[in-house]
C-alpha positions in Angstrom: 4.8 -15.4 5.5 3.2 -12.9 7.9 6.4 -12.6 10.0 8.5 -12.0 6.9 6.1 -9.2 5.8 5.9 -7.7 9.3 9.7 -7.7 9.7 10.3 -6.1 6.3 7.6 -3.5 7.0 9.2 -2.5 10.3 12.3 -1.4 8.3 10.3 1.1 6.2 11.0 4.5 7.8 8.5 6.3 5.6 5.7 4.0 6.8 6.8 4.7 10.4 6.7 8.5 9.6 3.1 8.1 8.4 2.2 6.0 11.5 1.2 3.2 9.2 0.5 -0.4 10.3 -0.3 -3.7 8.8 -3.8 -4.8 9.4 -3.9 -8.1 7.5 -1.5 -10.4 5.6 -2.9 -13.1 3.4 -1.4 -14.9 0.4 -1.7 -12.4 -2.4 -3.2 -9.6 -0.3 -2.1 -7.1 2.3 -4.0 -4.4 4.1 -2.3 -1.3 5.5 -3.8 1.6 7.3 -2.4 5.0 8.5 -3.9 8.0 10.3 -4.2 11.2 8.2 -1.8 13.3 10.2 -1.4 17.0 10.0 2.0 16.4 8.3 0.4 14.4 5.5 -2.3 16.8 4.5 -2.3 19.2 1.5 -3.3 22.9 1.5 -7.1 22.2 1.5 -6.8 20.0 4.6 -7.4 16.6 3.0 -4.8 13.8 2.7 -2.1 14.5 0.2 -2.1 12.3 -2.9 1.5 11.2 -1.9 0.0 9.5 1.2 -2.5 7.5 -1.0 0.3 6.6 -3.4 2.7 5.5 -0.7 0.2 3.4 1.1 -1.1 1.8 -2.2 2.4 1.1 -3.6 3.4 -0.4 -0.3 0.4 -2.6 0.1 0.6 -3.8 -3.5 4.3 -4.5 -3.1 3.8 -6.6 0.0 0.9 -8.5 -1.6 3.5 -9.5 -4.3 6.1 -10.4 -1.6 3.6 -12.9 0.0 4.1 -15.0 -3.1 7.9 -14.8 -3.4 10.4 -17.4 -2.3 12.5 -16.6 0.7 15.6 -15.6 -1.4 13.7 -12.9 -3.3 12.2 -9.4 -2.5 10.2 -7.2 -4.8 10.6 -3.7 -6.1 8.2 -1.4 -8.0 8.8 -1.3 -11.7 5.9 1.0 -12.4 2.7 2.2 -10.9 -0.3 4.2 -12.1 -2.7 5.9 -9.8 -6.2 7.3 -10.4 -7.3 9.8 -7.7 -11.1 9.5 -7.4 -12.1 11.6 -4.4 -10.5 13.9 -1.7 -9.0 11.9 1.2 -11.3 13.3 3.9 -11.2 11.8 7.4 -8.9 10.6 10.0 -7.7 7.3 8.5 -6.7 5.8 5.2 -6.9 2.0 4.6 -5.4 0.3 1.6 -5.8 -3.2 0.2 -3.1 -4.4 -2.1 -3.7 -7.5 -4.3 -1.8 -9.6 -6.8 -3.7 -9.7 -10.1 -1.2 -11.8 -12.0 1.8 -13.5 -10.5 4.7 -14.3 -12.7 8.4 -15.2 -12.6 9.6 -11.9 -14.0 6.7 -9.5 -13.5 3.9 -9.4 -10.9 0.9 -7.3 -11.8 -0.7 -5.8 -8.7 -3.4 -3.4 -7.7 -4.5 -1.4 -4.6 -7.6 0.3 -3.5 -7.2 3.2 -1.1 -10.1 4.3 1.2 -10.4 7.4 3.4 -12.5 6.8 6.5 -14.5 9.6 8.1 -17.2 9.0 10.7 -17.1 5.2 10.0 -17.8 5.9 6.3 -15.3 4.6 3.8 -14.8 6.5 0.5 -12.7 5.1 -2.3 -10.2 7.8 -2.9 -7.6 6.1 -5.2 -6.9 3.0 -7.2 -3.5 1.9 -8.3 -2.3 -0.7 -10.8 1.4 -1.6 -11.1 4.1 -4.0 -11.8 6.5 -5.4 -9.3 9.8 -7.2 -10.2 11.4 -9.9 -8.2 15.0 -9.1 -7.0 17.4 -11.3 -5.2 18.1 -10.6 -1.5 
């Protein structure tokens, strides 16, 4: 399972652009982190919401993929994000989780934290739906 997720993740050029890496893969849960680079900040110097969304969506999607058979992938059907605080710091870490697995729909969530001086601040939460697709 971990190898499958790692190989798939390595093909995501956007995650490579963000400098993201997988920190942990468990059944129903994936943790991804990325530095808050100059190119992913908004005009006030904090992480752009697009970075939080991309990391959250990716971690949530891979958490769903941990539960899929080998002949299926997943794609995002919908996702909602609540931005809770500015993404201040040098690193973002996201934990994606499966809330409700299903044959046709997988309900997922993600929590996105910004890390500054070893302090974690919850900056966003996502909830979404992934759909299984054949490879």
